[in-house]
C-alpha positions as CSV (number, residue, x, y, z in Angstrom):
1,M,-64.9,-4.6,-8.4
2,T,-63.1,-1.3,-8.1
3,L,-64.1,2.3,-7.8
4,G,-61.7,4.7,-9.4
5,S,-60.4,8.0,-8.6
6,H,-56.9,8.9,-9.8
7,G,-53.4,7.3,-10.0
8,D,-52.9,4.8,-7.1
9,A,-56.1,5.8,-5.4
10,M,-58.1,3.0,-7.1
11,I,-60.4,1.7,-4.4
12,A,-60.6,-2.1,-4.4
13,L,-63.9,-3.7,-3.3
14,P,-63.0,-7.3,-3.0
15,R,-66.3,-8.2,-1.2
16,L,-68.2,-7.2,-4.4
17,A,-66.0,-9.1,-6.8
18,T,-67.6,-12.4,-7.8
19,V,-66.9,-15.6,-9.8
20,E,-70.0,-17.3,-11.0
21,G,-72.0,-15.5,-8.4
22,K,-69.7,-16.4,-5.5
23,P,-67.8,-13.7,-3.6
24,L,-64.1,-13.9,-4.6
25,S,-63.2,-13.4,-0.9
26,E,-64.8,-16.9,-0.2
27,L,-62.8,-18.5,-3.0
28,V,-59.2,-17.3,-2.3
29,D,-57.2,-16.3,0.7
30,E,-56.4,-12.6,1.6
31,G,-52.9,-12.8,0.1
32,T,-54.2,-14.0,-3.2
33,L,-56.9,-11.4,-3.2
34,E,-54.4,-8.6,-2.7
35,R,-52.1,-10.0,-5.4
36,L,-55.1,-10.1,-7.8
37,F,-56.0,-6.5,-7.1
38,Q,-52.4,-5.4,-7.3
39,R,-52.2,-7.1,-10.7
40,T,-55.4,-5.3,-11.8
41,R,-53.8,-1.9,-10.7
42,D,-50.6,-2.7,-12.6
43,G,-52.2,-4.5,-15.6
44,G,-51.8,-1.7,-18.1
45,A,-48.0,-1.4,-17.4
46,E,-47.7,-5.2,-17.6
47,I,-49.4,-5.3,-21.1
48,V,-47.2,-2.5,-22.4
49,G,-44.1,-4.3,-21.1
50,L,-45.1,-7.5,-22.8
51,L,-46.1,-6.1,-26.2
52,K,-43.6,-3.2,-26.2
53,K,-45.5,-0.9,-28.6
54,G,-49.0,-0.3,-29.7
55,S,-50.4,-2.2,-26.8
56,A,-51.8,0.6,-24.6
57,Y,-54.9,1.0,-26.8
58,Y,-56.6,-2.4,-26.2
59,A,-58.3,-2.1,-22.8
60,P,-59.5,1.5,-23.3
61,S,-60.7,0.7,-26.8
62,A,-62.6,-2.4,-25.6
63,A,-64.2,-0.3,-22.8
64,I,-65.2,2.4,-25.2
65,A,-66.7,-0.1,-27.6
66,Q,-68.7,-1.6,-24.7
67,M,-69.9,1.9,-23.7
68,V,-70.8,2.9,-27.3
69,N,-72.8,-0.4,-27.6
70,A,-74.7,0.4,-24.3
71,I,-75.5,3.9,-25.4
72,A,-76.3,3.2,-29.1
73,G,-78.3,0.1,-28.2
74,D,-79.9,1.7,-25.2
75,T,-79.1,-1.5,-23.2
76,K,-79.1,0.1,-19.7
77,D,-75.9,-1.9,-18.9
78,I,-74.1,-1.0,-15.7
79,L,-70.5,-0.2,-16.5
80,P,-67.6,1.4,-14.7
81,V,-67.3,4.9,-16.0
82,C,-65.9,8.3,-15.0
83,A,-69.1,10.3,-14.3
84,W,-70.0,13.7,-12.9
85,C,-71.2,13.2,-9.4
86,T,-74.1,15.2,-8.1
87,G,-74.3,14.0,-4.5
88,Q,-73.8,10.3,-4.9
89,Y,-71.6,9.0,-2.0
90,G,-71.6,12.6,-0.7
91,I,-69.6,13.7,-3.7
92,S,-70.6,16.6,-5.9
93,D,-69.2,18.6,-8.8
94,V,-66.3,16.3,-9.8
95,Y,-65.8,13.4,-12.2
96,V,-65.2,10.1,-10.4
97,G,-65.0,6.4,-11.5
98,V,-68.3,4.9,-10.5
99,P,-70.7,2.2,-11.8
100,A,-73.3,3.8,-14.0
101,R,-76.3,2.7,-16.1
102,L,-75.7,3.7,-19.7
103,G,-78.4,4.1,-22.3
104,R,-79.5,6.4,-25.1
105,G,-79.1,9.4,-22.7
106,G,-75.5,8.5,-21.8
107,V,-75.0,8.1,-18.1
108,E,-78.6,7.6,-17.0
109,E,-78.0,6.7,-13.4
110,I,-75.0,6.4,-11.1
111,V,-75.5,3.2,-9.3
112,E,-74.6,3.6,-5.6
113,L,-73.1,0.5,-4.1
114,D,-73.6,-0.4,-0.5
115,L,-70.2,0.8,0.7
116,S,-68.7,0.6,4.2
117,E,-67.7,3.9,6.0
118,D,-64.0,3.3,5.2
119,E,-64.8,2.7,1.5
120,V,-66.9,5.8,1.2
121,K,-64.2,7.8,3.0
122,A,-61.6,6.4,0.5
123,L,-63.8,7.4,-2.4
124,R,-64.4,10.9,-1.1
125,D,-60.7,11.3,-0.4
126,G,-60.0,10.2,-4.0
127,A,-62.6,12.7,-5.3
128,E,-60.9,15.5,-3.3
129,G,-57.6,14.4,-4.8
130,I,-59.1,14.7,-8.3
131,R,-60.6,18.1,-7.4
132,A,-57.2,19.3,-6.2
133,K,-55.4,18.1,-9.4
134,C,-58.0,19.9,-11.5
135,A,-57.4,23.1,-9.5
136,D,-53.7,22.7,-10.0
137,L,-54.1,22.3,-13.8
138,G,-56.4,25.3,-13.9
139,A,-53.9,27.4,-12.0
140,S,-51.0,26.4,-14.3
141,A,-53.1,27.0,-17.4
142,Q,-53.8,30.6,-16.1
143,G,-50.2,31.2,-15.1
């Protein structure tokens, strides 16, 4: 499980990753866990490198199809999305990668995970990084 922000600021939550209901951290050692999360972070580049062209569409299109299904089918599935935060995790007025319940109304609820203080701080820092990048883009568009 990861929470997203921007670039290399993806926040890995290995204690929440499971395999058949068992925490991944109980199944593999710390080094393996870090290699798995690093591969997750680098997965897009790996796919592009292997397929050379036309490969960057697969993961985003699969995710979009899953989101459309959740919204059109009003399934209430919880999926990782970039959602506008309105106080969740102490973050407001910025889009951040978080788990959210999707249904006919789009993002119907941001699901707040039980995060440690360090994880919340990392997520908030990532949100501030996003806010700063948006401000930079706004300033360059005005200039």
